[in-house]
C-alpha positions in Angstrom: -0.3 0.0 0.0 2.8 2.3 0.8 4.3 1.5 -2.6 1.1 2.7 -4.3 0.9 6.5 -1.7 4.7 6.9 -2.6 4.7 6.2 -6.7 0.9 8.8 -6.8 3.1 10.9 -4.4 5.9 11.0 -6.7 3.5 11.6 -10.1 1.7 14.4 -8.5 4.9 16.3 -7.4 6.2 15.6 -11.0 3.1 16.7 -12.9 3.0 20.0 -10.3 6.6 20.6 -11.1 6.7 20.8 -14.8 5.2 23.8 -16.6 4.3 22.8 -20.3 4.9 25.9 -22.7 3.0 25.5 -25.6 4.6 27.0 -28.8 2.4 30.0 -30.6 4.2 29.8 -33.4 2.5 27.7 -35.8 4.2 27.5 -39.3 7.6 29.0 -37.8 8.2 26.1 -35.6 10.5 23.4 -37.2 13.6 23.1 -39.8 14.4 25.2 -42.2 17.1 25.3 -45.0 18.6 28.3 -46.2 18.3 27.8 -50.0 19.1 31.6 -51.1 20.5 35.4 -50.5 19.7 38.1 -52.4 21.7 41.4 -51.0 19.1 44.3 -51.1 21.2 46.8 -52.5 23.0 45.4 -55.3 20.4 43.2 -56.2 23.1 39.9 -56.3 22.2 36.7 -55.5 23.5 33.9 -53.7 22.2 30.1 -54.0 23.4 28.4 -50.7 21.4 25.1 -51.4 24.7 22.8 -51.4 26.0 24.8 -48.6 23.8 23.2 -45.8 23.0 25.6 -43.4 19.8 25.5 -41.8 17.6 27.6 -39.0 15.7 25.4 -36.2 12.5 27.1 -34.4 10.7 25.6 -31.2 8.5 27.7 -28.7 11.8 31.0 -28.3 14.5 29.2 -29.0 16.3 28.7 -32.4 19.0 26.7 -33.2 21.4 27.7 -36.3 23.0 24.5 -37.4 25.9 24.6 -40.7 26.7 21.7 -42.2 29.7 22.5 -44.1 32.9 24.1 -43.4 31.0 26.9 -41.2 30.0 23.5 -39.1 28.3 25.3 -36.2 25.4 24.8 -33.5 24.4 28.6 -32.2 21.9 28.8 -30.4 19.6 32.0 -30.1 16.7 33.5 -28.9 13.6 34.6 -31.1 10.5 37.2 -31.2 7.6 36.6 -33.9 5.0 38.8 -34.5 3.2 38.5 -37.4 5.0 40.3 -39.3 8.6 40.7 -38.2 10.9 38.3 -36.7 14.1 39.0 -34.3 16.8 37.3 -33.7 18.6 38.0 -30.2 21.2 36.8 -27.8 23.3 34.2 -29.8 25.4 32.0 -27.8 27.9 28.9 -29.1 26.6 25.4 -28.1 29.4 24.5 -26.0 27.8 23.2 -22.3 31.4 22.4 -21.2 31.8 26.1 -21.2 28.6 27.1 -20.2 27.3 28.2 -23.6 29.5 31.4 -24.5 27.6 34.1 -25.9 28.9 35.0 -29.0 30.2 38.9 -29.5 31.2 38.6 -32.9 28.5 38.5 -35.8 31.2 36.9 -38.1 30.1 33.3 -36.9 26.1 34.0 -37.7 27.0 36.1 -41.0 27.3 32.6 -43.1 23.5 32.2 -42.0 22.3 35.9 -43.1 22.5 37.7 -40.0 24.4 40.2 -39.8 23.7 41.9 -36.4 23.9 40.2 -32.9 20.0 41.1 -32.7 18.6 41.5 -35.8 14.6 42.0 -36.8 13.5 40.5 -40.2 10.5 41.3 -41.7 8.6 38.3 -42.7 7.6 38.7 -46.1 6.5 35.0 -46.8 5.3 32.2 -44.1 3.4 29.2 -45.8 4.0 25.6 -45.1 6.7 25.1 -46.7 8.3 28.4 -47.9 9.4 31.1 -45.7 11.0 34.6 -46.9 12.8 37.1 -44.3 14.0 40.4 -45.2 16.2 42.3 -43.0 18.3 45.4 -43.6 20.8 44.3 -45.9 19.7 40.9 -47.1 16.5 38.7 -48.4 16.5 35.2 -47.0 14.8 32.7 -48.7 14.4 29.4 -46.7 12.7 25.8 -47.5 11.0 23.6 -44.7 13.7 20.7 -44.1 
């Protein structure tokens, strides 16, 4: 009988101590492959499909993955509204060293991010396509 009482108490403690934070991101959540980068000032176009650069979103955390010469795993916070996506507070995913903050934007630039705190206009966000427009660049993604 005591076993059942302890098991029941343990289950109640687990349910009370955990809070589930549902995502409000709808179509944004998931894994996105960076396909192209357009430079707004010059009209330049760069196809980066073969570069294997990914953005992943869940709740309020995004992850940048590079599976090419820019192999990196970077975590950032983000805030999404109907028309904008703010990406900020980048850190290197290095748990052994307390995920050090990134202070040089160079590690973010291969992913199309040119500022440590950057806001993009959401030009298109549909099931399989996302287009973000920043101050200098337009980024086109395909859901992976």
